[in-house]
Backbone bond lengths (Angstrom), bond angles and torsions (degrees), N, CA, C in turn:
res aa  C-N    CA-C-N  psi(-1)  N-CA   C-N-CA  omega(-1)  CA-C   N-CA-C  phi
1 X - - - 1.457 - - 1.510 107.73 -
2 X 1.351 116.20 126.26 1.440 120.07 -178.54 1.542 111.63 -85.49
3 X 1.355 115.35 156.10 1.426 121.97 178.49 1.527 107.79 -116.57
4 X 1.323 119.75 138.62 1.465 120.45 177.88 1.539 111.66 -60.41
5 X 1.352 115.04 151.13 1.467 119.02 176.91 1.538 109.31 -60.58
6 X 1.308 117.70 152.14 1.466 121.01 -179.30 1.515 111.93 -61.58
7 X 1.355 115.63 148.76 1.449 120.18 -173.26 1.543 112.31 -93.99
8 X 1.321 116.68 -4.37 1.446 118.24 -177.37 1.496 108.39 -159.56
9 X 1.358 116.39 168.98 1.466 120.47 176.25 1.534 111.27 -61.58
10 X 1.323 117.16 -42.07 1.477 120.12 179.16 1.511 110.04 -62.15
11 X 1.321 117.23 -40.32 1.458 120.77 178.48 1.524 110.99 -66.43
12 X 1.330 116.61 -30.61 1.496 119.84 177.61 1.524 109.00 -70.87
13 X 1.322 118.27 -42.22 1.467 121.90 174.27 1.534 110.90 -56.02
14 X 1.332 115.02 -46.18 1.484 120.42 -179.75 1.502 110.25 -64.95
15 X 1.329 117.94 -40.29 1.460 121.63 -179.79 1.529 110.13 -61.58
16 X 1.325 117.06 -45.87 1.465 120.93 -179.73 1.532 108.83 -65.07
17 X 1.308 117.29 -42.12 1.463 119.69 179.23 1.524 111.69 -61.80
18 X 1.354 116.33 -33.70 1.462 118.59 179.12 1.563 110.68 -66.82
19 X 1.331 116.59 -20.11 1.452 122.65 175.01 1.517 111.46 -97.83
20 X 1.322 117.13 14.64 1.512 122.59 179.02 1.508 110.84 64.98
21 X 1.315 117.34 33.08 1.493 120.90 175.49 1.529 106.51 -114.56
22 X 1.311 117.89 116.95 1.446 121.47 -179.60 1.538 108.06 -94.90
23 X 1.325 115.01 107.00 1.462 122.12 -175.13 1.487 111.81 -106.18
24 X 1.340 117.57 147.01 1.433 120.13 169.94 1.536 108.06 -80.63
25 X 1.333 115.58 171.84 1.466 119.83 -174.54 1.532 112.13 -69.50
26 X 1.364 115.13 -27.21 1.473 117.94 -179.61 1.521 112.85 -63.97
27 X 1.333 116.43 -49.28 1.455 119.96 -178.77 1.545 110.59 -70.12
28 X 1.328 117.06 -34.82 1.444 119.45 177.40 1.532 113.24 -65.39
29 X 1.346 115.14 -34.87 1.470 121.39 178.19 1.545 108.80 -67.66
30 X 1.321 116.49 -46.58 1.468 121.07 -179.23 1.511 109.56 -62.50
31 X 1.320 118.56 -41.99 1.457 122.13 -178.37 1.556 110.29 -68.47
32 X 1.328 115.60 -40.96 1.496 118.14 -179.06 1.527 109.18 -63.14
33 X 1.306 117.26 -45.06 1.496 120.86 179.79 1.534 112.51 -61.93
34 X 1.359 114.30 -42.16 1.452 119.29 179.65 1.557 110.95 -62.32
35 X 1.333 115.58 -39.71 1.454 119.77 -179.61 1.542 110.51 -71.78
36 X 1.317 116.27 -43.51 1.453 121.98 -175.61 1.553 112.23 -68.75
37 X 1.306 116.22 -40.29 1.475 122.22 -176.95 1.512 114.15 -96.80
38 X 1.316 118.31 -1.24 1.449 121.52 176.79 1.501 115.74 68.49
39 X 1.315 116.36 36.50 1.458 122.69 -177.92 1.522 111.77 -108.30
40 X 1.314 118.33 143.93 1.470 119.20 173.17 1.505 109.59 -61.95
41 X 1.325 116.89 151.99 1.471 122.42 178.22 1.520 109.35 -118.25
42 X 1.326 117.11 121.26 1.461 122.31 176.11 1.493 109.98 -99.34
43 X 1.310 116.71 117.69 1.463 123.60 179.25 1.522 109.54 -107.88
44 X 1.315 116.45 121.27 1.462 122.10 178.00 1.528 109.90 -115.57
45 X 1.294 116.69 153.52 1.458 120.66 177.74 1.512 108.99 161.76
46 X 1.316 116.77 172.58 1.475 122.78 177.19 1.505 110.25 -63.25
47 X 1.315 116.24 154.47 1.451 120.41 176.67 1.501 111.44 -60.02
48 X 1.332 117.58 138.48 1.434 120.89 175.10 1.504 116.27 88.24
49 X 1.350 117.85 11.18 1.482 119.05 -178.12 1.546 111.55 -96.69
50 X 1.351 118.82 -1.33 1.432 121.32 173.43 1.522 116.46 105.36
51 X 1.299 116.79 21.90 1.495 119.96 179.44 1.523 111.50 -68.63
52 X 1.312 116.67 -53.25 1.452 120.31 179.95 1.527 112.67 -62.12
53 X 1.334 116.15 -35.12 1.446 121.05 -177.05 1.514 110.94 -62.49
54 X 1.307 118.50 -31.39 1.455 121.23 179.44 1.514 111.01 -59.84
55 X 1.351 117.69 -45.68 1.467 120.49 177.38 1.518 110.71 -61.27
56 X 1.309 116.84 -42.74 1.507 119.96 179.30 1.489 111.63 -61.04
57 X 1.348 115.66 -44.67 1.465 120.21 -177.64 1.537 111.13 -67.51
58 X 1.335 116.96 -41.76 1.452 120.59 179.36 1.539 110.14 -62.04
59 X 1.341 116.90 -41.99 1.445 120.63 179.98 1.537 111.51 -63.23
60 X 1.333 115.81 -43.45 1.469 120.61 -176.19 1.545 110.92 -71.84
61 X 1.351 115.50 -42.81 1.490 116.82 -175.48 1.512 112.17 -77.44
62 X 1.324 119.48 -25.91 1.442 121.40 176.39 1.533 111.73 -91.55
63 X 1.308 117.30 -3.83 1.467 121.47 178.97 1.514 111.24 69.97
64 X 1.299 119.72 37.16 1.458 124.09 -178.45 1.516 109.23 -109.28
65 X 1.355 114.21 154.32 1.460 119.59 174.61 1.505 109.70 -71.67
66 X 1.322 116.50 135.37 1.487 120.16 176.15 1.538 107.15 -97.71
67 X 1.326 114.97 123.47 1.464 121.83 177.02 1.539 106.36 -114.01
68 X 1.303 116.68 120.25 1.494 118.66 -173.56 1.533 110.48 -114.39
69 X 1.303 114.42 127.61 1.468 121.49 171.50 1.486 108.93 -110.79
70 X 1.359 116.49 105.00 1.438 124.07 178.99 1.556 109.01 -81.05
71 X 1.324 115.97 116.47 1.470 117.93 -175.62 1.519 113.19 -86.27
72 X 1.306 116.39 153.48 1.442 122.46 177.42 1.541 108.12 -160.53
73 X 1.294 116.70 162.89 1.460 120.85 179.96 1.520 110.61 -62.91
74 X 1.315 118.39 129.89 1.473 121.82 -177.42 1.483 114.23 92.25
75 X 1.300 119.47 2.85 1.450 122.67 178.14 1.525 108.80 -60.23
76 X 1.309 117.73 132.43 1.476 121.17 -176.39 1.535 110.53 -131.18
77 X 1.288 115.50 -179.19 1.490 122.33 -174.93 1.503 109.87 -62.40
78 X 1.317 119.89 -40.71 1.444 121.96 -175.76 1.541 112.64 -62.71
79 X 1.296 115.31 -26.60 1.475 119.95 179.16 1.525 111.87 -93.35
80 X 1.349 115.69 -32.41 1.476 119.50 -174.58 1.515 112.42 -92.39
81 X 1.364 118.85 -30.35 1.445 120.81 -171.04 1.538 112.51 -116.24
82 X 1.308 116.03 -64.55 1.492 118.04 178.95 1.509 108.04 -162.45
83 X 1.341 115.32 164.62 1.430 122.01 166.32 1.539 107.47 -154.91
84 X 1.323 115.85 169.55 1.462 120.55 179.97 1.547 108.72 -99.34
85 X 1.310 113.62 146.22 1.493 119.37 177.65 1.502 106.88 -81.86
86 X 1.322 115.17 87.19 1.471 120.92 -172.25 1.529 112.71 -62.92
87 X 1.348 116.51 -38.30 1.469 119.45 178.84 1.530 111.86 -60.84
88 X 1.308 115.90 -45.48 1.479 120.33 179.31 1.556 111.51 -68.41
89 X 1.327 114.76 -34.75 1.456 118.23 178.07 1.544 111.16 -65.49
90 X 1.311 116.45 -42.37 1.496 120.76 179.85 1.537 108.06 -64.15
91 X 1.319 117.98 -40.70 1.444 121.95 -179.96 1.571 109.64 -63.76
92 X 1.351 116.61 -39.27 1.399 121.20 179.19 1.550 111.47 -65.39
93 X 1.348 115.65 -40.21 1.464 120.72 179.04 1.544 109.45 -63.16
94 X 1.318 116.54 -45.41 1.450 119.39 -178.95 1.509 112.23 -65.48
95 X 1.332 117.15 -39.68 1.448 119.57 177.29 1.538 111.74 -64.70
96 X 1.335 117.35 -37.81 1.424 120.86 -179.70 1.540 111.36 -68.32
97 X 1.333 114.65 -40.11 1.497 119.34 177.80 1.528 109.53 -66.83
98 X 1.322 116.16 -39.97 1.489 119.12 179.15 1.526 112.09 -64.61
99 X 1.330 115.14 -27.87 1.487 119.50 -179.50 1.527 110.35 -86.56
100 X 1.359 116.63 1.11 1.453 119.25 176.70 1.521 115.16 93.40
101 X 1.305 115.47 7.94 1.487 118.49 178.92 1.549 109.70 -74.55
102 X 1.305 116.75 126.82 1.455 120.56 -176.04 1.535 110.31 -122.93
103 X 1.323 117.55 -4.86 1.471 121.74 -179.72 1.522 107.99 -78.29
104 X 1.359 116.38 103.80 1.457 120.31 -174.20 1.535 110.51 -66.77
105 X 1.357 117.46 -35.31 1.447 119.15 179.15 1.504 111.44 -64.80
106 X 1.343 116.72 -37.68 1.454 119.50 178.64 1.507 112.25 -68.47
107 X 1.362 114.85 -38.72 1.472 119.30 177.33 1.498 109.99 -63.32
108 X 1.347 117.80 -46.79 1.435 122.73 -179.77 1.521 111.29 -59.00
109 X 1.356 116.91 -44.97 1.433 120.21 179.08 1.530 112.09 -61.61
110 X 1.321 113.67 -36.00 1.481 119.42 179.90 1.523 112.75 -67.17
111 X 1.329 115.61 -45.05 1.467 119.28 -173.65 1.541 112.32 -79.11
112 X 1.332 116.26 -27.22 1.472 118.76 174.71 1.528 110.93 -97.38
113 X 1.310 113.34 57.40 1.466 121.18 -179.87 1.539 107.36 -118.43
114 X 1.311 113.22 172.63 1.489 120.92 -174.67 1.495 112.88 -55.75
115 X 1.337 117.87 -34.38 1.467 118.95 -173.05 1.526 112.28 -72.24
116 X 1.298 117.93 -14.10 1.509 119.38 176.51 1.539 112.18 -104.32
117 X 1.338 115.58 4.51 1.475 118.86 -179.14 1.528 109.90 -86.57
118 X 1.302 115.72 125.40 1.487 120.60 175.73 1.504 108.75 -98.19
119 X 1.327 116.68 112.54 1.441 120.19 -173.78 1.546 109.91 -90.15
120 X 1.293 113.95 125.04 1.460 122.13 179.29 1.542 109.37 -96.32
121 X 1.362 117.78 177.17 1.490 118.27 -169.73 1.510 117.10 -52.83
122 X 1.366 118.21 -44.89 1.434 117.67 -174.07 1.562 111.73 -67.15
123 X 1.334 116.25 -41.56 1.481 118.99 176.61 1.530 110.99 -64.76
124 X 1.329 116.50 -40.53 1.474 118.96 176.39 1.489 111.15 -57.17
125 X 1.347 117.33 -42.78 1.456 121.62 -177.53 1.521 111.09 -68.04
126 X 1.338 115.92 -39.96 1.486 119.88 -178.29 1.526 109.76 -67.40
127 X 1.320 118.33 -38.85 1.465 120.87 -179.42 1.474 112.08 -74.26
128 X 1.344 117.17 -12.72 1.446 121.88 172.72 1.517 115.38 73.39
129 X 1.329 115.24 -167.63 1.442 124.16 -176.18 1.498 108.01 -142.05
130 X 1.357 119.41 133.12 1.446 121.05 178.65 1.546 113.36 -54.95
131 X 1.345 116.10 -27.31 1.443 120.53 -178.97 1.516 113.81 -79.79
132 X 1.332 117.80 -7.67 1.449 121.89 -177.69 1.505 112.81 136.12
133 X 1.355 116.45 163.64 1.429 119.84 -177.27 1.525 110.51 -58.08
134 X 1.319 117.47 129.26 1.469 119.92 -178.52 1.543 110.95 -75.13
135 X 1.312 115.96 168.01 1.471 122.27 171.39 1.508 107.27 -98.14
136 X 1.337 116.30 118.64 1.466 122.02 177.69 1.536 107.10 -97.39
137 X 1.309 118.14 112.30 1.479 123.56 176.00 1.530 108.45 -98.57
138 X 1.326 115.90 112.99 1.470 121.54 174.87 1.526 105.69 -101.18
139 X 1.300 115.71 97.33 1.485 121.64 -165.26 1.524 110.11 -93.89
140 X 1.326 115.14 130.40 1.487 123.95 176.84 1.526 111.02 58.91
141 X 1.334 114.34 56.87 1.463 122.41 179.03 1.534 112.07 -58.20
142 X 1.325 115.22 -26.82 1.479 121.08 -177.31 1.545 110.82 -68.28
143 X 1.312 118.23 -11.31 1.469 120.86 -178.90 1.554 111.18 -85.72
144 X 1.318 116.61 -14.37 1.495 119.50 -178.84 1.516 109.05 -82.32
145 X 1.347 114.25 172.95 1.456 118.10 175.95 1.548 110.27 -99.99
146 X 1.324 115.68 173.90 1.472 120.52 -173.77 1.556 114.21 -64.89
147 X 1.332 119.93 -36.95 1.444 117.50 177.41 1.537 114.02 -59.21
148 X 1.348 116.62 -39.89 1.464 118.34 177.97 1.527 109.92 -69.78
149 X 1.312 115.83 -38.19 1.494 119.29 177.78 1.528 110.25 -58.73
150 X 1.334 116.63 -40.57 1.472 120.93 177.95 1.537 110.69 -65.92
151 X 1.292 118.30 -39.75 1.460 121.27 174.58 1.526 111.54 -61.84
152 X 1.305 116.77 -43.86 1.454 121.71 -179.22 1.514 110.78 -65.36
153 X 1.302 118.22 -32.82 1.435 122.44 176.65 1.532 109.75 -59.15
154 X 1.315 118.02 -41.60 1.460 122.66 179.85 1.528 109.92 -68.57
155 X 1.324 116.89 -43.04 1.454 120.08 179.70 1.515 112.13 -61.15
156 X 1.358 117.29 -45.58 1.445 120.35 -178.24 1.540 113.00 -71.12
157 X 1.346 115.31 -16.94 1.424 118.32 176.81 1.503 113.67 -77.90
158 X 1.379 115.57 -46.58 1.473 122.95 -175.68 1.504 116.06 -106.79
159 X 1.343 115.83 -17.85 1.486 121.42 -175.12 1.533 109.28 51.71
160 X 1.314 115.18 49.55 1.448 119.31 175.07 1.541 109.75 -144.65
161 X 1.309 115.41 154.24 1.450 122.77 -179.88 1.522 108.09 -136.62
162 X 1.326 114.90 134.56 1.464 120.19 178.29 1.527 110.13 -100.89
163 X 1.358 115.78 124.09 1.432 122.75 173.29 1.518 105.83 -107.02
164 X 1.349 119.67 109.69 1.457 121.70 -171.06 1.534 114.11 -50.27
165 X 1.312 117.35 -38.17 1.472 120.37 -175.88 1.530 112.06 -80.08
166 X 1.319 118.85 -21.22 1.466 121.98 -173.90 1.512 114.92 -119.97
167 X 1.348 117.98 -16.80 1.418 120.68 179.71 1.534 113.18 107.14
168 X 1.311 116.65 -167.56 1.475 121.62 -176.17 1.497 110.95 -94.32
169 X 1.320 115.36 133.79 1.466 121.39 174.85 1.540 107.21 -106.73
170 X 1.323 116.42 126.18 1.477 121.19 -177.79 1.507 107.34 -123.08
171 X 1.332 116.25 138.10 1.457 121.50 179.03 1.514 110.92 -65.93
172 X 1.306 118.33 126.79 1.467 121.87 174.65 1.546 108.42 -80.01
173 X 1.309 117.09 -36.66 1.475 122.57 173.70 1.536 105.77 -125.70
174 X 1.297 116.09 122.07 1.488 118.77 -177.23 1.523 109.38 -67.50
175 X 1.334 114.06 136.07 1.466 118.68 175.56 1.533 111.39 -68.37
176 X 1.316 114.71 158.97 1.441 119.85 170.57 1.525 106.60 -81.58
177 X 1.348 117.51 119.08 1.476 121.25 -172.30 1.509 109.51 -112.81
178 X 1.317 114.34 125.37 1.475 120.53 175.39 1.525 107.08 -126.04
179 X 1.328 115.64 124.56 1.434 123.67 177.35 1.549 108.86 -107.86
180 X 1.305 118.51 141.89 1.440 120.48 174.18 1.504 111.21 -122.56
181 X 1.313 116.04 152.91 1.485 122.07 178.93 1.506 109.27 -146.06
182 X 1.330 117.90 133.79 1.431 122.98 172.73 1.534 112.53 -89.96
183 X 1.320 115.04 3.88 1.450 125.45 177.25 1.537 110.67 60.20
184 X 1.312 118.09 41.09 1.461 120.85 169.96 1.531 110.17 -70.16
185 X 1.307 117.03 -22.24 1.435 123.11 170.79 1.545 108.90 -149.43
186 X 1.302 117.55 161.66 1.462 120.48 -179.89 1.528 110.84 -76.06
187 X 1.301 115.32 134.96 1.476 122.00 173.58 1.513 108.54 -78.39
188 X 1.323 115.98 141.16 1.489 120.05 -178.94 1.508 111.40 -59.96
189 X 1.331 115.26 142.61 1.477 119.18 -177.97 1.500 113.12 -60.02
190 X 1.326 117.21 -34.36 1.471 120.77 -179.78 1.520 111.79 -61.07
191 X 1.318 116.17 -40.27 1.477 120.19 178.18 1.544 109.89 -69.15
192 X 1.329 116.45 -41.36 1.464 119.87 179.82 1.503 110.06 -61.88
193 X 1.342 117.63 -34.98 1.491 119.36 -179.11 1.530 112.16 -67.79
194 X 1.309 116.80 -22.87 1.476 119.64 175.63 1.500 113.41 -74.94
195 X 1.326 115.13 -13.53 1.460 119.73 -170.48 1.528 111.68 -119.94
196 X 1.324 116.07 156.02 1.439 120.75 161.14 1.557 105.03 -79.22
197 X 1.309 117.01 150.93 1.465 120.37 -171.74 1.531 109.77 -129.76
198 X 1.356 113.23 141.22 1.470 118.16 172.94 1.523 110.10 -149.93
199 X 1.317 115.72 134.64 1.452 122.23 176.78 1.532 108.83 -94.00
200 X 1.337 118.10 123.63 1.445 123.30 175.87 1.493 110.52 -99.10
201 X 1.308 116.76 113.57 1.448 123.20 -177.07 1.564 108.44 -95.32
202 X 1.331 115.07 171.18 1.425 119.88 172.50 1.546 108.19 -59.96
203 X 1.319 117.77 141.79 1.486 119.13 -175.22 1.513 111.20 -75.01
204 X 1.305 114.86 161.28 1.470 120.56 169.81 1.517 107.99 -67.09
205 X 1.340 114.38 166.27 1.456 118.06 177.72 1.527 112.01 -60.62
206 X 1.308 116.16 -40.51 1.470 120.60 -178.45 1.532 110.97 -62.46
207 X 1.391 115.84 -44.35 1.452 118.28 -177.87 1.519 109.77 -72.94
208 X 1.327 117.63 -33.28 1.480 118.31 180.00 1.518 110.64 -68.48
209 X 1.318 116.58 -35.24 1.502 119.15 174.12 1.549 109.65 -59.88
210 X 1.352 114.91 -45.81 1.446 118.48 -178.64 1.505 111.37 -63.08
211 X 1.324 117.07 -38.53 1.448 122.24 178.91 1.565 110.69 -60.92
212 X 1.337 114.26 -49.21 1.448 118.74 -176.41 1.506 111.64 -66.17
213 X 1.324 116.51 -35.89 1.466 120.63 178.09 1.538 111.84 -66.99
214 X 1.357 113.94 -32.34 1.468 118.48 178.42 1.505 111.41 -75.36
215 X 1.351 117.26 -38.57 1.446 123.11 -173.08 1.510 112.57 -89.59
216 X 1.316 118.49 -27.59 1.445 122.07 178.41 1.535 109.00 -129.35
217 X 1.337 115.97 68.85 1.463 118.91 -171.74 1.532 112.23 -66.49
218 X 1.283 119.02 -21.19 1.448 120.70 -178.60 1.470 116.08 -80.78
219 X 1.352 118.64 -6.51 1.440 122.39 -176.71 1.519 110.65 -77.88
220 X 1.309 116.80 146.08 1.462 122.93 175.51 1.528 109.96 -59.33
221 X 1.305 118.33 133.12 1.479 121.55 -176.18 1.521 111.70 -59.38
222 X 1.322 115.47 -38.32 1.484 119.52 178.84 1.504 111.44 -65.02
223 X 1.311 118.17 -41.96 1.492 121.25 177.58 1.543 108.56 -63.06
224 X 1.300 119.04 -44.83 1.463 121.69 179.00 1.529 109.68 -58.16
225 X 1.334 118.12 -46.16 1.472 119.01 179.04 1.512 111.53 -62.15
226 X 1.316 118.72 -38.97 1.477 121.61 -179.81 1.529 110.04 -65.24
227 X 1.337 117.28 -44.44 1.457 120.97 179.69 1.520 109.21 -60.66
228 X 1.320 118.89 -46.03 1.442 120.79 -179.07 1.506 110.52 -61.27
229 X 1.317 116.79 -45.97 1.481 121.77 179.66 1.508 110.39 -58.51
230 X 1.367 116.17 -45.89 1.446 119.96 -179.69 1.530 114.01 -64.62
231 X 1.344 115.19 -45.23 1.462 120.38 -179.23 1.531 111.13 -65.94
232 X 1.340 116.44 -39.36 1.455 119.46 179.14 1.537 111.46 -61.76
233 X 1.338 114.92 -37.60 1.491 119.66 178.11 1.536 111.03 -73.69
234 X 1.363 116.29 -34.38 1.466 119.11 175.62 1.512 111.20 -58.33
235 X 1.322 117.75 -37.16 1.453 120.67 -176.61 1.511 113.11 -70.02
236 X 1.322 117.82 -13.86 1.426 120.85 174.34 1.531 114.30 -85.85
237 X 1.333 113.77 -10.39 1.463 119.42 179.49 1.518 111.13 -80.94
238 X 1.322 115.36 161.52 1.457 121.68 179.19 1.525 110.32 -83.32
239 X 1.341 114.18 84.19 1.458 120.21 -177.90 1.519 111.13 -112.86
240 X 1.325 114.55 153.61 1.461 117.93 176.43 1.553 111.02 -64.77
241 X 1.329 115.53 -41.12 1.468 120.27 178.15 1.513 109.55 -142.23
242 X 1.348 114.91 111.23 1.432 119.94 176.89 1.498 111.12 -69.58
243 X 1.334 116.81 150.34 1.459 119.42 -179.40 1.496 112.68 -70.20
244 X 1.335 120.05 141.08 1.450 124.60 175.08 1.509 109.93 -92.00
245 X 1.318 114.15 -177.81 1.479 119.24 177.74 1.530 110.35 -65.81
246 X 1.350 116.08 -33.65 1.473 118.22 179.93 1.532 109.74 -59.64
247 X 1.333 117.39 -38.20 1.455 121.07 179.37 1.537 109.30 -69.14
248 X 1.326 117.75 -39.16 1.476 117.99 178.16 1.525 111.04 -61.62
249 X 1.328 116.31 -41.78 1.500 120.08 178.39 1.523 109.23 -60.68
250 X 1.344 115.40 -52.07 1.478 119.26 -179.82 1.517 112.52 -56.83
251 X 1.329 116.79 -37.07 1.454 120.84 -177.85 1.501 111.91 -68.07
252 X 1.352 116.82 -46.56 1.452 118.68 177.04 1.525 111.37 -59.86
253 X 1.359 115.53 -43.54 1.473 118.62 -179.06 1.559 109.65 -60.95
254 X 1.339 117.02 -40.02 1.458 120.27 179.68 1.517 112.72 -68.09
255 X 1.367 116.21 -40.25 1.455 118.41 178.68 1.531 112.45 -66.63
256 X 1.387 115.05 -34.73 1.461 119.07 177.08 1.544 108.89 -65.63
257 X 1.335 115.93 -42.42 1.459 121.31 -179.54 1.501 111.90 -62.62
258 X 1.347 116.14 -26.30 1.499 122.50 179.84 1.556 111.21 -93.46
259 X 1.311 115.50 5.92 1.486 122.08 179.49 1.513 111.65 62.66
260 X 1.312 118.56 30.43 1.452 121.54 175.87 1.488 111.64 -87.10
261 X 1.316 117.07 135.78 1.481 120.54 177.36 1.529 111.56 -119.34
262 X 1.325 115.21 -8.70 1.500 120.04 179.58 1.502 108.63 -137.15
263 X 1.348 114.58 138.12 1.463 119.82 175.23 1.521 108.57 -76.39
264 X 1.292 115.62 124.92 1.499 121.57 176.26 1.533 106.51 -141.68
265 X 1.350 115.27 161.88 1.460 116.83 176.00 1.495 113.95 -52.39
266 X 1.339 116.76 -35.70 1.478 121.35 -178.61 1.558 110.35 -69.14
267 X 1.304 117.20 -30.75 1.461 120.84 177.35 1.514 112.22 -82.94
268 X 1.353 117.19 -31.85 1.444 121.70 -171.79 1.532 111.95 -81.59
269 X 1.311 116.87 -50.11 1.495 119.69 -172.00 1.512 113.50 -55.89
270 X 1.348 120.69 -45.68 1.452 118.22 -178.75 1.540 114.08 -71.71
271 X 1.332 117.14 -14.72 1.470 118.99 -175.34 1.562 111.52 -111.00
272 X 1.300 118.78 10.53 1.447 120.60 -177.66 1.532 111.77 -62.88
273 X 1.339 116.96 -26.03 1.448 119.90 179.95 1.547 113.03 -67.55
274 X 1.328 116.56 -12.84 1.422 119.67 175.06 1.512 113.27 -80.10
275 X 1.330 113.71 -36.71 1.465 119.80 -176.36 1.502 113.63 -95.48
276 X 1.301 116.83 -24.34 1.479 121.87 177.42 1.515 110.29 -120.54
277 X 1.320 118.45 137.22 1.460 120.61 -169.98 1.525 113.01 -111.63
278 X 1.312 118.39 7.25 1.490 121.44 177.46 1.498 109.78 -127.13
279 X 1.296 116.67 134.80 1.446 121.40 -174.49 1.513 111.25 -62.26
280 X 1.347 118.03 -37.77 1.481 119.94 177.79 1.535 111.67 -59.57
281 X 1.333 114.38 -39.69 1.510 118.03 177.24 1.520 110.84 -67.05
282 X 1.312 117.84 -41.05 1.444 121.19 179.96 1.542 110.09 -63.32
283 X 1.294 118.42 -44.03 1.452 121.92 177.94 1.522 112.42 -64.68
284 X 1.286 116.05 -35.15 1.484 120.33 -178.58 1.517 109.06 -70.52
285 X 1.317 118.63 -32.63 1.476 121.57 -174.20 1.504 111.94 -91.89
286 X 1.295 115.53 -36.94 1.489 121.38 -173.16 1.538 110.63 -56.84
287 X 1.279 116.49 140.03 1.468 121.79 175.17 1.531 113.25 83.95
288 X 1.326 116.73 -110.31 1.461 121.96 -173.99 1.504 114.15 -59.40
289 X 1.358 116.04 -42.11 1.462 118.29 -177.05 1.537 111.29 -68.81
290 X 1.330 115.78 -35.27 1.466 119.67 176.65 1.520 109.21 -60.11
291 X 1.320 116.17 -48.57 1.438 121.62 178.20 1.518 113.26 -57.36
292 X 1.340 114.47 -42.92 1.487 119.92 -179.25 1.561 109.60 -64.49
293 X 1.300 117.22 -40.98 1.504 119.48 -178.88 1.514 109.35 -67.11
294 X 1.365 116.45 -41.34 1.480 119.26 -179.51 1.556 108.79 -65.00
295 X 1.318 119.66 -34.59 1.462 121.14 178.27 1.535 109.37 -67.68
296 X 1.360 116.09 -39.82 1.483 119.60 177.47 1.487 109.45 -61.92
297 X 1.356 117.61 -41.38 1.466 120.42 -179.89 1.517 110.54 -63.91
298 X 1.353 116.80 -41.72 1.437 121.27 179.16 1.514 113.83 -65.29
299 X 1.332 114.25 -38.64 1.463 119.52 177.38 1.545 110.86 -68.58
300 X 1.317 115.76 -40.37 1.431 121.07 177.22 1.505 113.96 -62.29
301 X 1.342 115.28 -38.06 1.457 120.24 179.87 1.498 112.01 -70.07
302 X 1.326 114.20 -25.12 1.504 118.44 -176.86 1.473 113.31 -86.32
303 X 1.350 117.78 -9.59 1.449 120.04 -176.85 1.536 111.44 -91.83
């Protein structure tokens, strides 16, 4: 059962919160306008700050199907839009010939029919869903190359795809489109102009605490506060990759699983691989730096 799109920014904040996503007013405003005006929304930010999660939450809270296109270098139309099931087509041709069919036009019409069409994410989104417009998540668009970006520009402009053998498919109801980028490269200005845009930054300590309490409600409040304080201070260090909110959530869950209620060097050092994803960063933080951060936290708590 689908739910109507939110009628205001406040309703959008509430909708996201109902899906355990704690959003600031900036992202809620961008999302509300994208939904209301039918425009794609491009979310940029560091990995792990919650860009992909927004699409998942919107799909679940609005009761829409989530269609995800995971981008990568070399992504092409056959993977993103459609392709033909060549193995089944060849089998069909051989069966037709074995049955004595010699009309090549008839065979071609048979094999290039709907039952041999493999629909990929973009075509699935354009054809829609009887239950309501789906959410099309185009994840990590910055990983694709420029030719695919140019193709996507055309799709987002007209929401239609031409299949030479079958004709043009046009969306009767435009899907909700959310694109994400970790900004490993700049997205072309023409594509950005097709979208509303919002940068998602690392959250404040207050919002990160709210996120962790929503996502890991069983964690001790004091442990959650300590993790947020520690991670916030980690982000001020000179690291190759600062931890995102996703790592904070994973870390709290891991510490709870280990029955830890207090952050200590003994609890932190063995679990640093959950919050930091590069060995150089782990080696830089492990030991002395962990102790230094814990002392800063203790001094901060005493002031």
